[in-house]
C-alpha positions in Angstrom: 50.3 12.0 69.5 48.6 15.0 67.9 51.6 15.8 65.6 51.9 12.2 64.9 48.1 12.1 63.6 48.9 15.9 61.7 52.0 14.1 60.0 50.0 11.0 58.6 47.1 12.8 57.8 49.4 15.5 56.1 51.2 12.3 54.1 47.9 10.8 53.4 46.8 13.7 51.9 49.8 14.6 49.7 49.6 11.0 48.5 46.5 11.3 47.6 46.6 14.3 45.6 49.6 12.7 43.3 47.3 9.7 42.9 46.6 8.8 39.0 42.6 8.8 38.7 40.6 5.2 38.5 40.5 4.2 34.6 37.2 4.7 33.0 34.5 2.3 33.7 34.2 -0.4 30.9 30.8 -0.3 29.2 28.9 -3.7 29.6 28.7 -5.7 26.3 25.4 -5.6 24.7 23.0 -8.4 25.1 24.3 -11.8 22.9 22.7 -11.5 19.5 22.4 -7.6 19.6 25.1 -7.1 17.0 25.2 -3.9 14.3 25.5 -6.2 11.3 23.8 -5.9 7.7 21.7 -3.0 5.9 19.9 -1.2 9.0 15.9 -1.5 9.2 16.2 2.2 10.1 18.4 4.4 9.1 18.0 8.7 10.6 20.9 11.1 8.7 20.3 14.2 9.9 22.5 15.8 7.2 23.8 19.6 5.8 24.7 20.5 2.0 27.9 20.8 1.2 29.6 23.1 2.5 27.3 24.4 5.0 29.2 24.4 8.6 26.0 22.3 10.7 26.4 19.6 13.0 25.3 16.2 11.4 24.6 12.9 12.8 23.3 9.5 11.8 21.1 7.0 13.9 21.2 3.2 12.9 18.8 0.3 13.8 20.0 -3.1 13.2 17.3 -6.4 12.4 18.9 -7.6 15.9 18.1 -4.7 17.8 21.3 -2.7 18.0 21.8 0.4 17.2 24.1 3.3 16.5 24.6 7.0 17.0 27.6 8.8 15.4 27.6 12.5 14.9 29.9 15.2 14.0 29.9 18.8 15.0 29.7 21.9 13.2 33.6 22.2 13.2 34.0 18.6 11.6 35.0 16.9 14.7 33.6 13.3 15.4 31.7 13.1 18.9 31.7 10.1 20.8 30.2 7.0 19.2 27.6 5.6 21.1 25.4 2.0 20.9 23.1 0.3 22.6 20.1 -2.4 21.7 16.4 -2.2 21.4 15.0 -5.7 22.6 11.8 -6.7 23.5 8.2 -4.7 23.2 11.0 -1.6 21.9 12.1 -3.8 19.4 8.6 -5.3 18.5 7.4 -1.4 18.0 10.4 -0.3 16.1 9.7 -3.3 13.6 6.4 -2.5 13.0 6.7 1.0 12.5 9.5 0.7 9.8 6.6 -1.2 8.2 4.4 1.9 7.5 3.5 2.9 3.9 6.1 6.0 3.7 3.3 7.7 1.0 4.9 10.8 0.3 3.0 13.5 -1.0 4.5 17.3 -2.7 2.1 19.9 -2.7 2.1 21.8 -6.0 3.2 25.3 -4.0 5.8 25.5 -1.4 7.1 28.1 0.8 10.7 29.6 -0.5 12.2 29.8 2.6 15.4 27.5 2.7 17.2 25.7 5.1 21.1 23.9 4.5 20.2 21.3 7.0 17.7 18.0 6.1 16.8 15.0 7.5 16.6 11.6 5.7 14.7 8.3 6.7 15.8 5.0 5.0 14.1 2.2 5.5 15.6 -1.5 4.9 18.9 0.7 3.1 16.1 2.6 0.6 15.2 6.3 0.8 11.9 6.3 2.0 11.4 10.2 2.9 13.3 13.7 3.6 12.3 16.1 5.9 13.4 19.6 4.8 11.9 23.0 6.0 9.2 24.3 3.1 10.2 21.3 0.8 6.3 20.8 0.3 6.6 17.0 0.9 4.6 15.2 3.6 3.5 12.0 4.8 0.6 10.2 4.9 -0.7 9.9 8.4 0.1 6.5 9.3 3.7 7.2 8.4 3.8 10.5 10.1 2.6 8.7 13.4 5.1 5.8 12.8 8.2 8.9 11.7 7.1 10.5 15.3 7.9 7.4 18.0 10.8 6.2 15.7 12.4 9.6 16.4 11.4 9.5 19.7 13.2 6.6 20.3 16.1 7.3 18.5 16.3 10.6 20.9 15.5 8.6 24.0 18.4 5.8 23.1 20.6 8.2 22.0 20.1 11.1 24.1 20.8 13.1 21.5 
């Protein structure tokens, strides 16, 4: 009896070891009406100067609340695209934030440090601010607060 049980266990282990892994779980579809279509109400593009080997990414939020995130590593390999949907209070806050004045002030003098990476913020397809180390450009207080909130929501949603 013990030999039969051992033989069954050995056979079960051997069969399991050769079994194919289960296919990956399918992601749930986005809520109805949450479609990434048209011009994004907000686009956050992390870019690099031409020739610079740096990671880049693009996070977009659309009128419906749909968001997309795409990235490319420093070697030029695309990351796994991510998608999701803002809804309710989150979407209302995003829409409120993009209405910021986006007033940019440029200082007469700025530091001479230089970075090949920068971030462009577009609202409804229009470039409203470029964040770059030592550019001498600053945003008004209301826009800075809105930008901080939008960046935090983008990072939380995309995991990036």
